[in-house]
C-alpha positions, 0 to 999 in steps of 0.5 A: 499499499506504500508503495501507491503514497510513494509514487503520488509522492513523486507525482507531485516532485516533479509538477512541483518543479515544473511549477518553479520553472515556469516561475523562473522562466517569467521571472527571469525573461522579467529581469532580463529584459528590463536589465537590457532596456536599463543597459543600452537606456544609460549607454546611449545617453551616456555616450561612455567610453571604453571602462564603463562599456565594459562594466555594462556588457559584463554586468548584463552577463552577470545577470543572465548568469544569474537568471539561468543559474537561479531559475533554469538550471537548478530547478531543470537540474532537480527535476532531471534528479541531477541536483540535491531535490525535495525529500518525502518528509518535505512534499508531506508537509507541504501537502498537509499545509494544503489539504487540512484534513491530512495534516500530519497523517501523510508524514507519519504514515512515511515515518512508521513505514521506515519503522515497520517490522516484519512480526510487527501485524498490530504496526502493519496493519495501522500503515495499511488504514492511514493510506487507505484513507489518503489514498483518494487524496491527489496530492497532484491537486496541491500545485497550481501553474495558474498562480503564476500569473501574478508573474507575468507584472514581471515580465510584460511591462519591461517588454513592452517598453522594448517593442516600442522603442524597437518601433519609433527609436531602434537606433537606440537598440541597435548603436548601443547594443553594438558599442556595448558588445564592441566595449574594447573599440572605441566610439568618440563623438562624431566630428566634423570630418573623418580620420582614415588610416591608411595602412592595411595592415597594422602588423610590424615587424620587432625592432624594425620602423613602422610609419603609420600614415593618416588621412584627413576626408571633410568639408572641415579639415583641422590644422593640425593632426595628433597621434596618442600612443598608448593613450598618454604620449601624443606625437605631432605628425607630418604633413606630407605633400600630398596631404597625408600625414605620417608618423613613424615608430622607430625601432618598435619593441612591444605592441603599441595601441595608437589613435589620432587627434584633431580640433578636439576631436578624437579617431578611434583607437588602434593595436598595433600587433608586433610579429618577429621577422625571422631572421641569421643569428650565426651558422658554421660552414664545415669544408670537406675537400676531395679526397685526393687532394690529401688536405684537412678538412677546415671549420669556419664560423661565420664565414660565407664567402670562401675560396675551395677547390673544385669538388670540396662539399661544404656542410652549414649548421645555421642558426637563427630566431623566429625561423620556420625554414631555411633555404639556400639558394645557388646556382638557380637552385632553392636548396632546402635546410633539414631543420633539428631544432627550434631554430636550427637548422643543416643544410650542405652543397658541393662545389663545383665551380664559382657561384653565389648563394643566399641564405632565406629565412622564412616564418609565417608571418614573413621572411627575413627583410635584407638579403643574406648574400655570399660567394663561394669562389672555386679553385679549378682543377686545372690541366696539368702542364707540360714541357719537354726537351730532348735529346738526341744521341746525333752519333749512334743513334742509340738513345734519345733523352727526353726531359723537362717538367710537369706541374699540376695545381695538386697532382700528377699520377703517372706519365707516358711516351708513345711513339709510332714509326712510318717508312721510307714512303710514310706507311706505318711499320709500327703501331703506336706504343706507350711507355711508362715513364716513372715520376714522383707521383707525390709531388705536383711539380717536377722534372722529369728524365728518360733515356730512351734506348731507340736503338731497340726499335731497329730502325732502318735508314728514312724511317721515321719515329715519331713521339711525345709525352702524355702527362696525367694528373690526380683529379677525384672529381671529373677524373684524371686530366691528361696534358701532352707534348706536342708531336715531335719527329725523328728521321734517321738519316739515309744509306747516302748520308751516312756514308757523307757523315763517315767520310766527313769525319774521317777527313776530320781526322785525317786533318786532326792525326797531321795538324797533331803530328805537326804540333807534337814536332813543334813540340819536340823542336821546343824541348829542344829549344829549352835543352839548349837554354838550360845546357851549362847553366847553375841558376833558371832565369825568369826568361827559362821558367817562362820556357817551360812553362810555356812548352807544359802550356803546349804540352796540354794542348797538345794532350787536349787534343789528342783526346778529343781526336781519340774520342772521335774516333772511339765514336766514329769506329762505333758509327761504322760497327753499328750502320757500316757493313764493314767486313771482318778483316777491315773492322779488326784493322779499326781495332787495330788503329783504334789501340793504337790512338788509345796508347799514344798518350801514355802515364810514363810521358803524363809523369815525366810531365809532372815530374818538371812542373814539380822541379820548376815548382821547387826551383830545381838545377837547371842540370835535374831539369835537364835529366827530365828532359832529355828523358822528355824528349825522347817519349815525346820522339815515340810520339811523333812516330806514333801519331806520323804512323797512325796518319799513314794507317788511317788513310791506308783503311780509309784506301781499303774501306772505301774501295771495298765500299765501290765494289760492294756499290758496283755489285747492287748497282749491277744486280739493279740494273738487272731487275730494272732490265726485267721489269722493263721487258716484262713491260714491253708485253705491255703496251699503253700503260704510260705510267708504268713506262714513265716509271720505268725511266725515272728508276733508270735516270735514278741508277744513271745518277748513282753511277754518276757518284760511284764514278766520283767515288771512285777518282776519290779513291785515287786521289786518297790513293795518291796521298798515301807514302806506299800506293797501292795499285788500281786497275784502270777501269776507265774503259768499263766506265764508258762502256756502263756510261753508254748502256746506260744513256743507250736505254734512257734513249730506248726508253723514251722512244717505247723500244722496251726490247734495246732498252733492257738489252742495253740494261743487261749490257750495263749490269754486265759491266757493272760486273766486270768491274768490280772483279776488275777492282775486287781482283785487284786489291786481293793481289794487291792484299796478298803481296802486300802481306807476303812482303810485309812478312818477309819483311818482318822476317828479316827483321826479326833475323837481324834483331836475333843476330844483334842479339848474339852479337850485344851479348858478345859484345857485352862479354868481352868488355866485361873482360877487358881493360881499359888501357888496353887497345882491344878497348878501341876495338870493341868501342868501334864494334859497339857503335857499329852495333848502334848503327845495325840498330838504327837500320833496325828502327828504320826498317820496323817503322817503314813495316809498322806503317803498313802492318796494323798488328803491331802495336805501339809498345812495340816501337816504344821498345825500339826506341829503349833499345835504341836508347839504352845502346846510345847511352852505351857508347856514350860510357864507353867514351867517357871509360864508364865500363859499368854504366856501359854494361848494364846500359849494353844488358838493358839494350840486350833485354830489350832485343830480347822483348822485341824479338818476342814481340815480334815473333807474335806479329809474325804469328798473327799475320800468318795465321790471319792469312791462314784463317781468311778472317771472316767478313773480308769479302776478299778473295775466293770465299775470304774473309770465311774461316771455313774457307781458309784452308787454302791460305794454310796450304800454301805456307805449309807448302812454303814450310815444306821447302824451307825444311826441305832446303835446310836439310840439303843447306848442311848449317850447323850451330847457331845458325841452324837452331835459328832456323829450325827455331824460326821453323818450329815457331811458323809450324806451330803456328800453322797447328793453331790456325788449324785449330780454330779452323777446326772449331769454326768447321763444326768439327768440335763438341757441338758439330752442327745438325743433321747431315751437315753435323755428319760432314763437319764432324768427319772433317774435324777427325781430319783435321784432328789427325793433322794436328797431331801430325804438325804436333811431331814435326814441331818435337822433329825439329826443337829436337834439331831433327831433321829427318826423311820420316819428317819430310814425309810426314810434311808431305802428308800434311799437305795432301791432307790440307789440299783436301780439306781446302776442297772438302772446305769449298764444297761446303761454303756453297751452303748459305750461311748464318753469320752472327756477332757478339753483342756489344754493350753500348756506353750511354751518355747523357749529353753535358747539356742536358744535365742540368734538369738532373741538378734542378731536380736535385735543388728541387727536392733539397727546396721542397724538404724544408716545406711542411706538408701541412701547407695549403693548396695555396702556398703549395702552388706559390711554391710551385711556382717560384721553383720555375722561376727559379729554373728559369 
C-alpha cells in the first residue's frame, strides 16, 4: 500500500519543479528585459567610454548568468534528479499544509513505514489503514500553475517598452547594443571630418620601424593632427605634400596602441600588432675537401665567403630567430635546409664552379628582410702542364734523352711516352706504343728525365719515329685530365747521308792526325830549344821559367787535342760498327788502329811532365831539369812517330774501306740494273701503260745518277791512294766506265722511244760491265793485299833475324867488355864494334818503323821498345867513350833485354800475320770466299807448302851450330802457328763438340776428325824441329800434311756453297747523357732539397706559389 503513496509523492515533486521552472522563466525574462533596457538606455544617452561599456557588458552577462542558474538550471537539474531534490518528508509537509484533512497523517505514515518490522502485524495494519485513507486524496492538486500569472507583471512591462522603442527609436538598441558588444573599441563623438587610416595591415616587425599614414577626409579640415600612443603620449604628425599625415615609430620592441586627435576630436583606437621577422644569428661552415687532395677539412665560423678547390663539400649549421624554414639558393637552385631543432637547420652542397649563394629564412608571418648573400670562389682543377726538351744521340742514334718539367695544381698520377714508326714511304710500320715514365706522384711540380733506347726499335735508314709525352693529373672529381707535348719527329739518315757523314768524320780525323803530328814535331823543337837554353846554366832565369811553362802549356794543349781526337775516333768506330757493313778484316784493322790511337798518351810521359812541373815549382837546378827534359824528349820522339804512323795507317784503312764499299756498290748497282731490265722486258708486253713507262724511265735515270756518284767515289779513291806514302796499284776501269755510261744512255733513249726490248738489252749490258768493273777492283784488291802481306811477312822475318843476330852480337860484345881493361888496345876495337851495333839498331828501327806504317798488328809498345833499345845503346856508347865500363855494361844489358823483348813481340806479330793469312778472317769479302774461316784451308796449304820447302832446303844446306838452331827455332814457331790456325779452323768447321745439326753435323764431324789427325802430325814435326832432328820421315810427314790440307781445302770449298748464317757478338754500348742535359739533374736535386723545407700541411695556395717559385728558379 505504501508504494502507492510514494508514487503520488513522486508525481507531486515533478509538478512542483515544473512550477518552479515556469515561475523562474517568467521572472528571468522580466529581469533580463529590464536589464537589457536599462543597459542600452544608459549607454545610448551616456556615451560612455570603453571602461563603462566593459562594466555594462559584463554586468548584463552577470544578470543573465544569475537568471539562468537560479531559475533555469537548478529546477531542471532537480527535475532530472541531477541535483539535491525535494525529500518525501518535505513534500508530505507541503501536502498536509495544502489539505487540512490530512495534516500530519501523511508524514506519520511515512515515518511509520520506515520503522516497520515484519513480525509487528499491529503496526502494519495501522499503516495500511492510514494509507487507504490517504490514497483518495490527489496530491498533485496541491500545485496550481495558474498562481504564476501574478509574475507576468514583472515581464510584460519591460518587454512592452522594448517593443515600443524598437518601433519608434530602433537605433537606441542597435547602436547601443553594438557599442556594448564591442566594448573594446572606441566610439567617439562624430567629428566634422573623418580619420582615414591608410595602413591596411597593422602589423609591425620587432626591432624595425613602422610608418603610420593618415588621411583627413571632409570639408572642414583641422590645422594639426596628433598621434596618441598608448593613451598618454602625444606626437605631432607630419603633413606630406599629398595631404597625408605620417609618423614613424622607431625600433618597435612591443605592441603599440594608438589613436588620432585633431581639433578636439579623437579617432577610434588602433592596436599595432608586433610580429617577429626571421633572422640569422650565426652559422658554421665545414669544408670537406676531396679525398685526393689529402687536405685536412676546415671549420669556419660566421664566414660565408670562401675559396675552395673544385669538388669541396660544404656543410652548414645555421642558427636563427623565429625561423620556421631556411633555404640556400645557389646556381638557380633552392636547397631546403633540414630542421634539426627549433631555429636550428643543416644544409650541404658540393661546389664544382664559382657561384653566388643566398640564405633565405621564413616563418608564418614573413621572410627575412635583408638579403644574406655570399660567394664561393671555386679553384678549378686545371689541366697539368708539360714541357719537353730532347737530346738525341746524333752520332750513333742509340738513345734519346727526353726531359722537361711537369706540374699540376694538386698532383700527378702518371707520365707516358707514345710513339709510332713509319717507313720511308710514310706507311705505318709499327702501331702506336706506350712506354710509362717513372715519376713521383706525390710531387705536384717536378722534372723528369728518361733515357730512351731507340736502338731497340731497329730503325732502318729513312724511317721516321714520331713521339710525344702525355701527363695525367690526379683529379678525383671529374676524372684524371691529361696534357701532352707537341709531337716530335725523328728521321734516321739514309745510307747516302751516313756515308757522307763518315767521309766528313774521316777527313776531320785525318786533319786532326796531321795537325797533331805537326804540333808534336813543333813541341819537340821547343823541347830542344829549352834543352839548349839550360845547357851549362847553374841557375834558372825568368825567361827560362817562362820557356818551360810555355812548353808545359803546349803539351797540355796537344794532350787535349789528342784526347779529343781519340774520342772522335772511338765514336767513328762505333758508327761504323752500327751502321756500316764492314768486313771482318776491316773491323780488326779498325780495332788495331783504335788501340794505337788510344795508346798515344802513355802514363810514363804524363808522369815525366808532372815531374817537370814539380821541379819547376821547387826551383830545382837546371841539371835536374835537363835530365827530365832528356827523358821527355825520348817519349815525345816516340809520340811523333806514333802519330805519323797512325796517320799513314788511317789513310791506308780509309783506302781499303773505300775500295771495299765501291766494290759492294757496284755489285748492288749491277743487281738493280738487272732487275730493271727484267721489269723493262715485262713492260714490253703491256703496251699503253704510260705511267709504268714513266716509272721505268725514272728508275733508269736514278741508276744513271747513282753510277755517276760511284764514278766520283772512284776518283776520290784515286786521290786518297796518291796521298799515301806507299800507294797501291789500282786497275784502270776507264773503259768499263765508258761502256756503262754508253749502255745506260742508250737504255734511257730507248725507253723514251718506247723501245723496251732494246732498252732491256742495254740495261743488261750495263749490268755486265758493272760486274766486270767489280771483279776487276776485287781482283786488284785481293792481289794487292796478298802481295803486301807476303812482303810484310818477309820484311818482318828479316827484321826478326837481324834483331836476333844483333842480340847475340850484343851479348858477345858485353862479355868481352867485362874482360878487357880500359888501357887495353882492344878497348878501342870493342868501342868501334859497339858503335857499329848501334848503327845496326838504327837500321832495324827504321825498317820496323816503315813496316809499322803498313802492318796494323804491330802495337805501339813495339815501336817504343825499339826506342828503348836504341836509347840504351846510345847511352852505352857514351859511357864507353867516358870509360865508364860499369855503366856501359848496364846499358848493354838493358839494350839486350829490349832486343829479346822485341824478338818475342815481333815473333807474336809474325804468328798473327801467318794466322791471318791462313784463316782468312770472316767478313773480309776478298778473294775466293776469303773472310770465311771455313775456307781458310787454301791459305794454309800455301803456307804449309812454303814451310815444307824451307825444311827440305835446310836439311840440304848443311848448316850447323847457332845458325842451324836459329833457323830450326823459326821453322818450329811457324809450324806451331799453322797448327793453332788449323785448330781454330776445326772449331769453325763444326768438328768440335757440337758439330752442327743433321747432315751438316755428320760432315762436320768427319772434317773435324781429319783436322785432328793433321794437328797431331804437325806436333810431331814441331818436336823434330825443336830436337834438331830432320829425317826423311819428317820430310814424308810434311808431304802427307800438305796433301791432307789440300783435301781439306776442297771439302771446305764445297761446304761454303751452302747458305751461311753469320752472328755477331753482342756489345754493350756506352750510354752517355749529353753534358747540356745535366742541368735537369741539378734542377731536380735542388727542387728536392727545397721541398724538404716545406711543411706538408701547407694550403694549396701556398703550395702553388712554391711551385711557381721553383719554376722561376729553373728559368
